[in-house]
KOLZAKE-845438 format. One line per field, with one value per residue (C-alpha): residue number from 1; x, y, z. Coordinates in steps of 0.2 Angstrom, whole numbers, plus 5000, padded with zeros to 4 digits. Example, Ala and Ser with C-alpha at 12.3 -4.5 7.8 and 13.67 -1.06 7.14 Angstrom:
num (1:2)
px (5062:5068)
py (4978:4995)
pz (5039:5036)
END
This chain:
num (1:2:3:4:5:6:7:8:9:10:11:12:13:14:15:16:17:18:19:20:21:22:23:24:25:26:27:28:29:30:31:32:33:34:35:36:37:38:39:40:41:42:43:44:45:46:47:48:49:50:51:52:53:54:55:56:57:58:59:60:61:62:63:64:65:66:67:68:69:70:71:72:73:74:75:76:77:78:79:80:81:82:83:84:85:86:87:88:89:90:91:92:93:94:95:96:97:98:99:100:101:102:103:104:105:106:107:108:109:110:111:112:113:114:115:116:117:118:119:120:121:122:123:124:125:126:127:128:129:130:131:132:133:134:135:136:137:138:139:140:141:142:143:144:145:146:147:148:149:150:151:152:153:154:155:156:157:158:159:160:161:162:163:164:165:166:167:168:169:170:171:172:173:174:175:176:177:178:179:180:181:182:183:184:185:186:187:188:189:190:191:192:193:194:195:196:197:198:199:200:201:202:203:204:205:206:207:208:209:210:211:212:213:214:215:216:217:218:219:220:221:222:223:224:225:226:227:228:229:230:231:232:233:234:235:236:237:238:239:240:241:242:243:244:245:246:247:248:249:250:251:252:253:254:255:256:257:258:259:260:261:262:263:264:265:266:267:268:269:270:271:272:273:274:275:276:277:278:279:280:281:282:283:284:285:286:287:288:289:290:291:292:293:294:295:296:297:298:299:300:301:302:303:304:305:306:307:308:309:310:311:312:313:314:315:316:317:318:319:320:321:322:323:324:325:326:327:328:329:330:331:332:333:334:335:336:337:338:339:340:341:342:343:344:345:346:347:348:349:350:351:352:353:354:355:356:357:358:359:360:361:362:363:364:365:366:367:368:369:370:371:372:373:374:375:376:377:378:379:380:381:382:383:384:385:386:387:388:389:390:391:392:393:394:395:396:397:398:399:400:401:402:403:404:405:406:407:408:409:410:411:412:413:414:415:416:417:418:419:420:421:422:423:424:425:426:427:428:429:430:431:432:433:434:435:436:437:438:439:440:441:442:443:444:445:446:447:448:449:450:451:452:453:454:455:456:457:458:459:460:461:462:463:464:465:466:467:468:469:470:471:472:473:474:475:476:477:478:479:480:481:482:483:484:485:486:487:488:489:490:491:492:493:494:495:496:497:498:499:500:501:502:503:504:505:506:507:508:509:510:511:512:513:514:515:516:517:518:519:520:521:522:523:524:525:526:527:528:529:530:531:532:533:534:535:536:537:538:539:540:541:542:543:544:545:546:547:548:549:550:551:552:553:554:555:556:557:558:559:560:561:562:563:564:565:566:567:568:569:570:571:572:573:574:575:576:577:578:579:580:581:582:583:584:585:586:587:588:589:590:591:592:593:594:595:596:597:598:599:600:601:602:603:604:605:606:607:608:609:610:611:612:613:614:615:616:617:618:619:620:621:622:623:624:625:626:627:628:629:630:631:632:633:634:635:636:637:638:639:640:641:642:643:644:645:646:647:648:649:650:651:652:653)
px (5000:5014:5023:5007:5004:5022:5019:5003:5010:5025:5014:5003:5019:5024:5009:5015:5033:5038:5049:5066:5074:5091:5104:5113:5126:5131:5146:5146:5164:5162:5174:5183:5192:5195:5213:5218:5210:5220:5236:5234:5229:5245:5255:5246:5237:5219:5219:5200:5196:5208:5199:5182:5188:5197:5181:5171:5166:5169:5176:5171:5170:5153:5147:5143:5130:5131:5138:5148:5144:5139:5121:5118:5126:5119:5101:5103:5108:5093:5080:5087:5084:5095:5093:5079:5069:5075:5078:5095:5107:5121:5125:5118:5102:5094:5076:5073:5060:5072:5089:5093:5104:5099:5106:5098:5094:5083:5074:5070:5056:5053:5037:5029:5019:5022:5014:5025:5027:5040:5057:5049:5041:5029:5027:5009:5014:5029:5043:5046:5061:5058:5069:5069:5074:5060:5057:5055:5069:5072:5071:5053:5049:5059:5049:5032:5038:5042:5060:5070:5081:5094:5101:5115:5120:5116:5119:5106:5092:5089:5077:5074:5060:5045:5047:5047:5064:5078:5087:5100:5103:5120:5128:5116:5112:5116:5123:5112:5114:5106:5123:5134:5146:5152:5166:5173:5191:5199:5216:5226:5237:5234:5240:5225:5212:5205:5188:5183:5168:5168:5169:5169:5185:5186:5201:5205:5218:5224:5224:5233:5231:5213:5201:5182:5172:5156:5151:5137:5121:5105:5097:5083:5068:5058:5068:5068:5082:5084:5101:5111:5110:5127:5134:5149:5167:5181:5199:5212:5230:5244:5260:5271:5260:5255:5237:5221:5205:5190:5173:5159:5141:5142:5157:5175:5187:5205:5214:5232:5239:5233:5219:5201:5187:5172:5156:5149:5130:5125:5109:5104:5090:5078:5064:5068:5058:5049:5060:5078:5088:5101:5117:5133:5151:5169:5183:5201:5215:5228:5241:5245:5261:5268:5249:5233:5224:5207:5194:5176:5167:5151:5138:5129:5111:5110:5105:5097:5086:5086:5079:5077:5072:5087:5081:5067:5059:5062:5068:5082:5094:5090:5092:5110:5114:5109:5119:5135:5134:5133:5140:5143:5126:5132:5133:5151:5160:5178:5181:5189:5185:5195:5210:5208:5206:5221:5212:5218:5236:5237:5240:5225:5214:5221:5217:5199:5197:5204:5192:5177:5183:5184:5167:5160:5168:5160:5143:5145:5149:5133:5123:5131:5127:5109:5109:5118:5102:5091:5088:5083:5089:5097:5111:5118:5132:5141:5159:5164:5181:5189:5180:5184:5202:5205:5199:5212:5227:5227:5242:5252:5251:5251:5268:5259:5249:5254:5255:5264:5281:5273:5265:5275:5283:5275:5258:5261:5255:5238:5227:5234:5232:5214:5211:5220:5209:5193:5199:5201:5183:5177:5187:5179:5161:5165:5171:5155:5142:5148:5148:5129:5127:5129:5141:5144:5155:5151:5157:5147:5161:5180:5193:5205:5218:5212:5226:5217:5200:5189:5179:5164:5156:5172:5173:5155:5159:5175:5165:5151:5137:5137:5137:5140:5130:5138:5151:5152:5169:5175:5177:5162:5148:5142:5127:5123:5120:5128:5124:5115:5102:5096:5112:5116:5112:5120:5126:5133:5128:5133:5149:5145:5129:5127:5110:5102:5094:5078:5063:5048:5058:5071:5065:5072:5076:5080:5084:5069:5064:5064:5076:5086:5089:5094:5106:5114:5116:5124:5136:5140:5143:5155:5165:5166:5174:5186:5191:5210:5219:5233:5245:5244:5239:5226:5207:5198:5181:5179:5160:5148:5133:5116:5103:5091:5102:5107:5092:5075:5060:5048:5061:5073:5070:5072:5091:5105:5104:5122:5132:5151:5161:5180:5195:5206:5215:5202:5186:5173:5179:5170:5168:5158:5148:5142:5138:5154:5164:5183:5196:5204:5197:5209:5219:5229:5221:5231:5220:5223:5207:5218:5208:5190:5177:5166:5174:5167:5158:5169:5184:5179:5169:5166:5168:5157:5164:5152:5154:5142:5146:5137:5126:5129:5146:5143:5134:5129:5123:5105:5106:5109:5091:5082:5095:5094:5075:5075:5087:5072:5059:5053:5048:5056:5046:5039:5049:5066:5076:5091:5094:5095:5113:5111:5098:5085:5071:5075:5077:5059:5063)
py (5000:5012:5009:5011:5027:5033:5029:5039:5054:5054:5052:5067:5077:5074:5085:5100:5099:5104:5090:5095:5086:5079:5066:5059:5046:5039:5028:5017:5013:5002:5005:5020:5029:5048:5046:5035:5046:5061:5051:5044:5061:5068:5054:5059:5043:5050:5063:5061:5066:5081:5085:5086:5097:5108:5110:5117:5100:5095:5081:5078:5064:5056:5050:5032:5021:5015:5002:5004:4987:4986:4980:4993:5007:5003:5001:5019:5025:5016:5022:5039:5032:5025:5007:5011:5015:5001:4987:4981:4982:4969:4955:4944:4946:4935:4929:4934:4921:4907:4916:4908:4918:4922:4933:4950:4955:4941:4926:4910:4899:4883:4873:4868:4853:4839:4824:4809:4796:4783:4793:4807:4822:4834:4851:4857:4875:4886:4894:4912:4924:4940:4955:4960:4978:4990:5008:5015:5013:5030:5022:5016:5035:5039:5025:5033:5049:5041:5044:5032:5024:5010:5003:4991:4979:4990:4979:4974:4973:4954:4950:4966:4977:4979:4993:4997:5003:4992:4985:4970:4964:4964:4960:4948:4938:4920:4906:4892:4883:4897:4902:4917:4907:4889:4885:4868:4865:4849:4843:4827:4836:4825:4840:4850:4838:4849:4857:4873:4883:4892:4878:4859:4850:4836:4826:4815:4802:4803:4786:4787:4806:4806:4809:4811:4820:4831:4849:4851:4861:4865:4853:4843:4847:4834:4820:4813:4820:4834:4828:4839:4837:4836:4836:4826:4834:4825:4831:4824:4831:4832:4836:4839:4853:4859:4858:4849:4844:4848:4840:4849:4852:4843:4855:4850:4864:4864:4875:4879:4882:4899:4900:4903:4895:4905:4903:4885:4882:4868:4860:4851:4839:4838:4828:4820:4828:4839:4850:4856:4871:4880:4888:4895:4893:4897:4885:4890:4878:4884:4871:4854:4849:4845:4844:4846:4862:4866:4879:4880:4896:4895:4890:4906:4910:4909:4927:4920:4909:4915:4902:4916:4934:4945:4959:4971:4969:4950:4951:4964:4950:4940:4956:4959:4941:4942:4957:4953:4934:4926:4935:4934:4936:4930:4946:4946:4938:4939:4924:4930:4913:4903:4915:4914:4895:4891:4886:4902:4908:4927:4927:4916:4928:4943:4934:4932:4950:4957:4946:4953:4971:4968:4961:4975:4988:4980:4981:4999:5003:4995:5005:5021:5018:5016:5033:5042:5041:5049:5067:5062:5047:5041:5027:5020:5008:4998:4992:4979:4987:4992:4984:4966:4969:4981:4968:4956:4967:4980:4969:4975:4994:4992:4988:4985:4971:4954:4947:4962:4954:4938:4948:4947:4964:4964:4965:4980:4991:4982:4995:5010:5001:4998:5017:5021:5009:5016:5034:5028:5022:5039:5047:5036:5041:5059:5058:5048:5058:5075:5091:5093:5076:5077:5064:5059:5046:5039:5025:5018:5018:5020:5007:5004:4992:4976:4970:4963:4954:4957:4941:4951:4935:4930:4948:4946:4930:4936:4951:4941:4946:4929:4912:4895:4879:4867:4856:4868:4875:4890:4885:4873:4887:4889:4900:4904:4886:4881:4898:4897:4910:4909:4918:4928:4947:4951:4942:4946:4941:4949:4959:4974:4970:4967:4963:4962:4946:4956:4948:4948:4949:4935:4918:4916:4934:4939:4958:4968:4982:4999:5005:4989:4988:5006:5004:4989:4997:5012:5001:4990:5005:5013:4997:4992:5009:5007:4989:4989:4977:4971:4967:4986:4994:5004:5004:4994:5002:5020:5021:5009:5017:5016:5011:5023:5037:5033:5024:5032:5024:5010:4997:5006:4993:4978:4978:4977:4987:4993:4994:4993:5006:5001:5011:5009:4992:4982:4973:4961:4944:4932:4920:4932:4937:4918:4918:4909:4910:4908:4905:4923:4940:4948:4939:4944:4945:4933:4931:4938:4948:4962:4977:4981:4995:4988:5001:5017:5027:5042:5031:5025:5039:5036:5049:5060:5067:5078:5088:5101:5110:5105:5116:5105:5104:5088:5076:5058:5042:5046:5062:5054:5047:5063:5072:5061:5063:5082:5082:5075:5086:5072:5074:5062:5049:5057:5045:5049:5059:5065:5082:5089:5091:5104:5115:5112:5111:5128:5135:5130:5116)
pz (5000:5005:4988:4978:4987:4983:4965:4964:4973:4961:4946:4951:4954:4936:4930:4941:4936:4919:4910:4905:4891:4896:4893:4908:4910:4928:4929:4944:4949:4964:4978:4969:4984:4985:4992:4978:4965:4972:4973:4955:4948:4955:4946:4930:4928:4927:4913:4910:4928:4926:4909:4918:4932:4920:4910:4925:4933:4951:4961:4979:4992:4993:5010:5011:5020:5038:5036:5020:5013:4995:4996:5009:5000:4983:4990:4997:4980:4972:4984:4991:5009:5023:5028:5040:5024:5012:5025:5019:5034:5030:5018:5031:5041:5054:5057:5076:5077:5073:5074:5057:5046:5028:5013:5015:4997:4989:4994:4983:4988:4980:4978:4994:4989:4977:4969:4972:4958:4963:4964:4955:4962:4953:4960:4963:4961:4956:4966:4967:4969:4979:4980:4999:4996:5000:4993:4976:4964:4955:4938:4941:4943:4927:4918:4924:4917:4900:4902:4892:4905:4906:4922:4919:4933:4947:4963:4975:4961:4960:4954:4945:4952:4940:4928:4909:4910:4903:4918:4920:4938:4945:4962:4971:4955:4958:4947:4940:4956:4966:4974:4973:4962:4963:4951:4946:4948:4940:4944:4946:4960:4976:4987:4980:4989:5002:5005:4996:5001:4984:4972:4968:4968:4954:4958:4943:4937:4919:4910:4894:4895:4898:4912:4914:4927:4928:4930:4942:4938:4948:4961:4953:4963:4953:4960:4978:4988:4975:4968:4958:4939:4930:4913:4908:4906:4897:4896:4885:4887:4875:4886:4870:4864:4881:4876:4879:4871:4882:4879:4887:4883:4866:4861:4858:4864:4860:4872:4875:4893:4899:4887:4890:4880:4872:4881:4881:4882:4894:4896:4912:4910:4925:4917:4901:4886:4898:4908:4907:4912:4901:4908:4901:4906:4901:4903:4908:4905:4917:4917:4909:4919:4931:4936:4926:4932:4924:4929:4924:4929:4939:4927:4923:4920:4901:4896:4880:4890:4908:4921:4933:4930:4927:4917:4913:4901:4901:4883:4887:4892:4877:4866:4874:4871:4853:4850:4860:4863:4880:4895:4914:4923:4940:4951:4955:4940:4945:4956:4972:4980:4967:4971:4990:4990:4979:4963:4955:4955:4956:4937:4934:4943:4934:4918:4922:4929:4913:4904:4913:4911:4892:4892:4902:4890:4875:4884:4888:4870:4865:4878:4873:4855:4860:4870:4856:4845:4858:4863:4880:4890:4906:4907:4923:4920:4933:4934:4948:4945:4957:4971:4968:4963:4977:4989:4982:4978:4992:4998:4983:4988:5007:5015:5032:5024:5031:5013:5006:5005:4997:4983:4967:4963:4946:4954:4966:4952:4949:4958:4949:4933:4937:4941:4925:4915:4922:4918:4900:4901:4907:4893:4880:4887:4886:4868:4864:4872:4869:4881:4880:4891:4909:4915:4933:4940:4958:4969:4983:4996:4996:5002:5017:5022:5031:5043:5058:5061:5077:5082:5090:5097:5106:5113:5119:5127:5136:5142:5149:5137:5128:5135:5127:5131:5143:5134:5119:5116:5107:5089:5089:5087:5069:5064:5082:5086:5103:5112:5128:5125:5143:5148:5132:5132:5115:5100:5082:5065:5049:5046:5056:5066:5084:5092:5109:5114:5116:5125:5114:5098:5098:5101:5118:5122:5140:5139:5144:5131:5138:5151:5153:5134:5133:5148:5140:5123:5131:5140:5125:5114:5127:5130:5111:5107:5121:5115:5112:5100:5111:5097:5091:5107:5098:5097:5083:5084:5079:5082:5089:5080:5089:5076:5083:5079:5061:5054:5049:5042:5044:5045:5057:5071:5059:5058:5071:5087:5086:5070:5072:5062:5062:5061:5045:5047:5056:5051:5058:5055:5043:5057:5067:5052:5051:5070:5075:5091:5087:5101:5100:5100:5087:5074:5059:5042:5032:5017:5000:5003:5010:5007:5013:5016:5030:5042:5049:5036:5037:5035:5017:5008:4990:4976:4965:4949:4939:4923:4930:4947:4962:4973:4988:4997:5006:4995:5000:4992:4997:4987:4970:4967:4969:4960:4945:4945:4946:4931:4921:4929:4939:4957:4969:4979:4995:5006:4998:5010:4999:4992:4975:4972:4957:4965:4952:4965:4972:4954:4951:4938)
END
């Protein structure tokens, strides 16, 4: 009802606000950092940024969301509201009725009833995928005003919200298995036989230079036990030529070492002659000797025949595939997990990252050509550069990183190369659209070093706020199982979130709402901000934000009670994010994931570059949605809290 009312009010405002023809391009450079931009401009690496400023444009920091996590920040960009309005507080939320964690941005629900026919199960109804973000996306209002709009791979928009605008879902879009990306790693190296959370290891033996294995697809909901459906994969190696013949999906691929295949279409049969699911994948032959090493990307939703909704209109993804061929549809295409887990070497990861970047540039050229033929139109275009690569390559520019010494010298320049490449993208856009088009570059947050991890639940345990069940040791707790809720007053789940075990909200809450809860929150905030990392003799947490102070809107009480904002160098641990209680409170971050942005918001602002001067000195993410709408003479939705950055509203436009 509230969303429908917002649409109605916004539509009425259209008749009172004169339309203003415009062309606007917004480039989303995820994670671009103002400190690094300043450094690389000083080194002469960003001439296109300099060109905009010399031409009367402006470059300023852009305040980010609390916390500065990607789904939170991009949801704020989309809706012009803070998390209290859009309801996305972290990558991971929890259901207070069960304390079960779940991914925050979307939910997939399968059929609930079946007819059983032997080992087969026939669904009595269909499943559904729901976007859990609340609020009105700004492009929905552009569409109502009949503004031609394209929103390309904006994060936190899976499945895409209903609109006539062209949209393609980005970060948060799963692979064909419904995960954030499960690769296949084939090797005959016995030392590689270890668990991998991000992929499936296929350990093989070569017999006369040949091996056979499988690539896994979706779970078969039509069979008892829902086994995964697979397609065969066969590899024949030729050590003399350092090449291999790969047979997959009915195609025969001849690959040399270090070579990627083109896209291969795969068909997974769920019910013979009745139901199958199509996906696409690329194969990377990394090595023949001394051991076979072959990688298959997570099987992507096929954009030419999407099994799940990934675009609006539904035909937009098919149109792109027809024009450009298959492409990465998984939300985060560069496989950081494969690098972290040893399936990729540094060079392997760089090869894939560059592949994704080249694909994205081709897609941008396609969308710019569409915009060029129109007098009015809006284009948002997203690059996962530099976010994913800054996560993995911060160790190269940071001498204090525990892995800096181990990072090969030739990779120390990776991050400046990324910034230089994105500056080149901006230059190409400026040349294509001309000076009459307003161009903005924005990032959802900046970046910071990640040296030390803080195990929040372990700190809560040691400080007496959390208790374990009898016989449960530290290290045995997972997904909050093993916690004694009768003696626990606070717990952590998600990267930045801390919750009270509140009576009447949590399933076994013991903290009374009101005065008791308020006193506990004040005590926790004070003690957390005073917590000292003994290895560095410095505080880890800059702010313990009270949710009641930073969130506004109808969902403000649905998220964490305290949001932890870390100093540069610290971050909440992956273990605490999953509701674990590791042995120690502070540990070194020894992952290749060496840079991060889940710190205090003022430690990692984003950037905003505009070819037109701003009328506001301190822009924030929530300002961009209403600003974009005003540029086209469209009134923002009433619940949008952001400001108009160009002063168009006060100018009577």
